N, C-alpha and C positions, 0 to 999 in steps of 0.2 A: 648456410646447410650443405653438408654435402651427402652428395647421394650414389647408391652401388648399383642398381637396375635401371635409372632412367637419369636421361640429360637434362639440362636445365639450360637455356642459353636467352639471355635477355639482350635485346636488339632495339635499344628506346622502347616507345611504348609497347611492344610487340614481346611476349616470351615464348620460346617455343619445348615443347618437352617431347624427349624422343624416347618411348621405350624402347630399352637396350638391355634388349637379352637374346640378341638376332639368331644365336646358337639353338634356339627352344622356340624360331617362332615370335619370341617375346610374351611367353606364357607367363602369366602372371602371378607369382607368389606374392604371398599376405603380404611382405614388405614391400614388392613394387606396389601396390595401393595402398599402404601406407607412405610412401616418397609421394602420390600421386596426389596423394589429400593432404599431404605438407606441403606440397610444392603451389598448390592451389591457396592455400592460408598463407602462402609469403608471395602472395603476387606483388606488393608493394603498392608502385603507383603503374601497373602494368596495365593497359588497356584493352587486350585483347591476348589468345591464348590461341596457338596453334600445336594439335596434340598428332603426332604420326610416328610410325614405329620403324626403329634398325631393319638393314636389310630386306628377306623376302616376304615380309609377313607383318601388318598392325598387331594383333594380339591373336594368339591360337584357342585362348580362354585360361580358365587355371590353371594354375602346376598343381595337379595332385599329388604330385612327388615331392612339393617340397616340405621340408623339415617344420617345424613350428608347431605355432598352436593350432594354425589352422590346416592344417596336414588333413584330406579327407581320407588320407589312408592309414593315419593312426588310429583313429575308433569312430564309433559311428555318429559324436559331435563334433567331428571335425569339422563339417563342412556350414553347419549352423553357427559354427563361433566365430570362422573364418568370413561369412558373409555377413555376420552382424557387428564383429569387433573390425573387418577388414575392408572386404570389397564394398558389403553398401554406403558404407559412407565417404568410400572414394569416390564410387558413382555420382552419393547426390553432393560432396563439392564440386564436381564439375557441374550437374546441372543448374546447381543455385551460387554460380559464378557469379558476380555482378559485370562479370564484362563478357562481349562476345568468346565465343568458344568454336574455333575450328580444327576439323579432323580431317587429317589427308590421311586414308584409308588406303595405305599399300598389301595388296597380298590378302589370306584369311583373317576376316574379323568374325572369333570365333564365340559362344557361351557368353563370360563377363567380356570379353574383347569385342564381341557385339556391343552391347550394354555399355559401355565407354565411348564405343562409335557414337552409339546413338545419341549420346546425350549431350554430342556435341549440337550448337545453333544451326552449323554448315557443316554436312558432312558432304567432302566429295571422296572419289575411288577412283583408283585407276581402273582401266576396263577388265585386267586381269584379277580383279579383288573379287571379292565374294563374302555376303553376310550367312550366319551358320549356326542353326541351335539342336545341337546334335545330342543334346543330353536324352532324347526318348533312346538313343542305341543303346544308353549304358542304363536303362531303367530309372532315371532321376528328371527332373522337372529344371525348366529358366528359371534363371536367377539374376542377379544383380540388377532388378528392374527391368529385364526382359521385356515381362508381361504387361506392364506399364506402357512401357515406351511401342514395342509394337503394334499392342491393341490401335493406340490413340495414333500412331503412326500411318497403320495400312488397316484399319479395321479386323471386324471380328473375324473374317473366313481367311484373309491373309496371314493372320499372326496364327491363326488357328494350322494353317498349311505347313508355314514354317515351323513352328512348335509341336507337332505331332506326326508331322510324315518327316521331320529334320533335313529336310532340304537344304543345297546351296543355292543362294538366289543372288543370280554374278550385276556387278554394278550398273549394266545398261536396263536390268529388268526394276531392281532397287531405282532405278532414276523412273521409272516407268511408273512404276507404284508409287513414288510418292514418298517413297522409305529416305530416300537421300535425297541432297541438294541438285549435285550434278554428277555424271560419269565422266571419266577424265583420258585422255590418253596415257599411257603408265608414263612415258616418259615426260609427261606436260605436269604430271600431278602436283607435285610438290610447288612448282616454279606459278600455278594458277592457285594453288593453296592459300601462300604466300602472298599474293599479288590482294587474292580477298584478304586474307588477316591484316595485311597494312592499312587497307582502308579502312577496315572496320576499324582498327586502332587508333586512327585519326580520327573520328566518326566521335560525334555526341553522346559521351560514357554515357551522362547522366540518361537519356533517353533510352540508350540500347538495357540499361540495367532497369529502368521502367517497363520497358517495354518486353522485357524476358518475363519479370512478375507475374506481369498484365496476362500473358500468356498462360502460365502457370493457371492461374486465377480462374482463365477462360476455360481450363479443360475440367477444371473439377469445380466451380462455383456455379453460380446460378446468375441470371441475366444483372441481376437488381448487382448485384456483387461485384460483377465484372465494371456497371457505370461506375460506382463508387469510386474503384480502385483508379480507373480511367481517370474522373477529374480531379480524383485526389492526386495523381502522376502528371496529368497538367501541372499544375499547381506548383508540383516542385521543380519539373523540367522548366517551367515556365519563369521562373528568379531564377535558371542558373544563368552564368556567364555565357557560355555557350550557346542558347536561346537566344540572347540579346547579339552575341556576333552573327548565329543565321539568317535575323530580323534585319540588321542592320546588312547585312552581305545582299539579302533578298532588293534590300531598297538599291543601294549599290550595283545590283545587276554583276558581281562579283562572286567568285565561289569563297564561300565561309572557309574560317581555320581556328578548327575547335580546337580548345586545348582540353578537354576534359575536366572542367568546370563548373 
């Protein structure tokens, strides 16, 4: 598939998605949301995904001036349709991806851009980057899953602070809060993110997928449901070739060579 608003590059088991509207700090029109969803649908044999932004920003939020069905400036129902038909499905595809997703946040991650970043399993951010929920400044509410993501990541008090006060949260503060995995020097961000992505891309893919599903279950389900999910996940992972390789590598005191099978 050809893309107009993102760049998709495949390097062995790793797929890199670059949001590519640098002249607008990668503001996301509905088309970009659709293309992100399509890229995740077409992962093929990829075993990890790295998401970043071209230029000086990760994503400055939804592009309210974009034309088409999703334009919030067209009519009162534009935002609702854009969320239901474009933005929410894109964020959900990232959250539900069966492989690890690493987000390298360079510059602002605002609005739905913040949602997209926090949907990753590992979020690294340059020290000049920040996370922002500025909806309150224009009389709107956070969307794109931000309310769910923030509340679970940093708790009610801090999520309320971000949403109701519309404050910028810098990368180092975000790391201190547990909102992200790591704050990095700006010039080291992509190298560190790629090194982590490549490590995960060469790991036990089925086990990662099961871990992701079980973490989601733990956030929403009961302990009894988690016990059952873990046991079932262990049964499936235990039957994989990677589990066999891991066991043999342990006995032979060598590094395992996982194939994602």
